[in-house]
C-alpha positions in Angstrom: 0.0 0.0 0.0 1.1 3.5 -0.6 -0.2 6.9 0.5 -3.0 8.1 -1.7 -1.7 11.7 -1.7 0.5 12.2 -4.7 1.8 15.1 -6.7 0.5 15.4 -10.3 0.9 18.6 -12.3 1.0 21.2 -9.5 -2.3 21.1 -7.8 -0.7 21.0 -4.3 0.8 24.5 -4.5 -1.6 27.2 -3.6 -1.6 30.6 -5.3 0.4 32.3 -2.6 3.0 29.5 -2.7 3.9 29.8 -6.4 7.6 29.5 -7.2 9.8 32.6 -7.6 9.9 34.2 -11.1 13.0 32.3 -12.3 11.6 28.9 -11.3 8.2 29.7 -12.7 9.8 30.2 -16.2 10.7 26.6 -16.4 8.4 23.8 -17.6 5.6 22.5 -15.4 6.0 18.9 -14.5 3.8 15.8 -14.7 5.5 13.4 -12.2 3.4 11.4 -9.9 5.1 10.7 -6.5 4.6 10.6 -2.8 6.7 10.3 0.3 7.5 7.5 2.8 8.9 8.6 6.2 11.8 6.8 8.0 12.6 7.8 11.6 16.0 8.9 12.9 16.1 7.7 16.4 18.0 8.9 19.5 19.1 5.8 21.2 20.1 7.7 24.4 16.6 9.0 25.0 14.6 6.3 23.2 12.8 8.8 21.1 12.4 9.8 17.4 14.7 12.7 16.7 13.5 13.3 13.1 11.8 11.7 10.2 13.4 11.7 6.7 11.0 12.2 3.8 11.9 9.7 1.1 10.5 10.2 -2.4 8.7 7.1 -3.8 6.6 6.4 -6.9 2.9 5.7 -6.7 3.6 2.0 -6.6 6.5 2.3 -4.1 9.0 2.8 -6.9 12.4 4.0 -5.6 13.6 7.6 -5.3 15.9 6.9 -8.2 12.8 6.0 -10.3 11.3 9.3 -9.4 14.5 11.3 -10.0 15.1 9.6 -13.4 12.0 11.4 -14.6 13.3 14.9 -13.7 15.0 16.8 -16.5 17.0 20.0 -16.4 13.9 21.9 -17.5 11.7 20.5 -14.7 14.1 20.3 -11.8 13.2 23.7 -10.5 9.5 23.0 -10.3 10.2 19.5 -9.0 12.4 20.8 -6.1 9.6 23.2 -5.1 7.0 20.5 -5.3 9.1 18.1 -3.2 9.2 20.6 -0.3 5.5 21.3 -0.5 4.6 17.7 -0.5 7.0 16.6 2.2 5.9 19.4 4.6 2.2 19.0 3.9 2.3 15.2 4.4 4.4 15.5 7.6 1.8 17.9 9.0 -1.1 15.6 8.0 0.7 12.7 9.7 1.1 14.7 12.9 4.9 14.8 12.9 5.9 17.0 15.7 9.7 16.5 15.7 12.2 17.4 13.0 11.6 16.7 9.3 14.6 16.0 6.9 14.1 17.0 3.3 16.5 16.4 0.5 17.0 19.3 -2.0 18.7 20.0 -5.3 21.3 22.8 -5.0 21.3 23.2 -8.8 17.5 23.9 -8.7 18.0 27.0 -6.6 18.8 30.3 -8.3 18.8 32.6 -5.3 18.0 30.9 -2.0 16.5 34.2 -0.6 13.8 34.0 -3.4 13.4 30.2 -3.9 12.7 29.6 -0.2 9.5 31.7 -0.3 7.4 28.7 -1.3 8.7 26.6 1.5 8.1 29.4 4.1 4.5 29.9 2.8 3.5 26.2 2.9 5.1 25.7 6.4 3.0 28.7 7.6 -0.1 27.4 6.0 0.1 23.9 7.6 1.6 25.2 10.8 4.8 23.2 10.6 7.6 25.0 12.5 10.5 26.0 10.2 12.9 25.3 13.0 11.9 21.7 12.7 12.9 21.5 9.1 16.3 20.0 8.2 17.5 20.4 4.6 19.9 17.6 3.4 22.3 17.7 0.5 24.3 14.7 -0.8 28.1 15.3 -0.3 29.0 12.9 -3.1 27.0 14.8 -5.8 29.6 15.7 -8.5 27.5 18.5 -9.8 27.3 20.5 -6.6 28.8 24.0 -6.8 30.3 24.2 -3.3 30.4 28.0 -3.2 26.7 28.1 -4.2 25.9 25.4 -1.7 27.6 27.3 1.1 25.5 30.4 0.2 22.3 28.3 0.3 23.2 26.8 3.7 24.1 30.2 5.1 20.7 31.7 4.1 18.8 28.7 5.4 20.5 28.8 8.8 19.8 32.6 9.0 16.1 31.8 8.4 16.0 29.2 11.2 16.3 26.0 9.2 18.8 23.3 10.1 21.2 21.8 7.5 22.7 18.4 6.9 25.3 16.8 4.6 24.2 13.3 3.6 26.4 10.5 2.4 29.4 12.1 4.3 32.6 10.2 3.3 31.4 9.1 -0.1 32.9 12.0 -2.0 36.3 13.7 -1.9 35.3 17.1 -0.5 33.7 16.3 2.9 36.5 17.8 5.1 36.9 20.8 2.8 33.2 21.4 3.1 33.4 21.3 6.9 36.3 23.7 6.8 34.1 26.2 4.9 30.8 25.6 6.6 29.6 23.6 9.6 26.1 22.1 9.1 24.0 21.0 12.0 24.3 17.3 11.0 26.4 15.0 9.0 25.1 11.6 7.9 27.7 8.9 7.5 27.7 7.2 4.1 26.3 3.7 4.3 29.5 2.3 2.7 31.3 3.3 5.9 28.6 1.8 8.1 28.1 -1.6 6.4 29.8 -4.3 8.4 31.7 -1.7 10.4 32.2 -4.2 13.2 34.5 -6.2 10.9 36.7 -3.4 9.7 39.2 -1.7 12.1 40.2 0.9 9.5 36.6 2.2 9.0 36.1 2.1 12.8 39.2 4.4 13.1 37.9 6.7 10.4 34.5 7.1 12.0 36.0 7.7 15.4 38.0 10.5 13.8 34.9 12.0 12.1 33.0 11.9 15.4 35.8 13.7 17.2 35.9 16.4 14.5 32.1 16.7 14.6 32.1 17.1 18.4 34.7 19.8 18.2 32.6 21.7 15.6 29.3 21.1 17.5 27.9 19.0 14.6 25.7 16.0 15.3 26.6 12.7 13.6 23.9 10.4 12.2 24.6 6.8 11.2 22.3 5.8 8.4 21.7 2.4 6.8 22.2 0.5 10.0 20.8 -3.0 9.6 22.4 -5.2 12.2 22.9 -5.2 16.0 26.6 -5.6 15.5 26.8 -2.4 13.3 24.7 -0.6 15.9 26.8 -1.6 18.9 30.1 -0.7 17.1 28.8 2.7 16.0 27.3 3.4 19.4 30.7 2.7 21.0 32.2 5.4 18.9 29.9 7.9 20.6 27.1 8.1 18.0 23.5 8.3 19.4 21.5 9.2 16.3 20.7 6.2 14.0 18.6 5.5 10.9 18.1 2.1 9.3 16.1 -1.1 9.0 17.3 -2.2 12.4 15.1 0.5 13.9 12.3 1.0 11.4 11.6 0.8 7.7 10.1 3.7 5.7 6.3 3.8 6.0 3.5 5.5 4.2 0.5 4.7 6.5 1.1 6.5 9.8 4.4 6.7 11.5 4.9 3.1 12.3 6.8 1.5 15.2 10.4 1.9 16.1 12.7 -0.7 17.7 15.7 0.4 19.8 17.9 -2.6 20.7 
């Protein structure tokens, strides 16, 4: 089963939430998609710290299936619709904690203008902007880091939180941290997988955690699937986790979480 609320054309954006002028000049889209939500749990408190909104097709197709339908001419509208849909669904599901939303830096002309749709929909559905966390993938080869730093700076000034996803998958992670300190970094799943069997990756993650602590950045381990991975990562000082060990993404309601 999937959630019956989908985006088709642009009926979910109200008149006062229309994209900025530059985005509005690009082609409208006809991509049907929805969101599943997966919790990020705090194992110290036994609570849900945040929910990540994960794009899915109408028949539970993957996020890649959805993104493969996005073209350079439609990415601007798509990015706006993603934010509208994620925030609207989160409000309807009664999410009261943080909400993690992925975004496309290349789909943003001027963050001061392009953020207006997000601010409007959050106000309409009464979702606090301080609970919204914008994630960007560190390994994206097309990211203009100077432009991304400007986006992050504007977002933080407005009260949003920021996160770098797949940290450790690319070649610029530490350089990015030198230029800008997000609120969160999410360890790449390749570092997490079978971490209990790999001393080298254990040492790398301990180093990342130490740097993050020094810079007041919270570390999230995502893609955690086994108790052995969890225990090893927990022993490095990580307390925020995401993965099948705790809960799978869900469409209907917020589901149950398991904390070992």
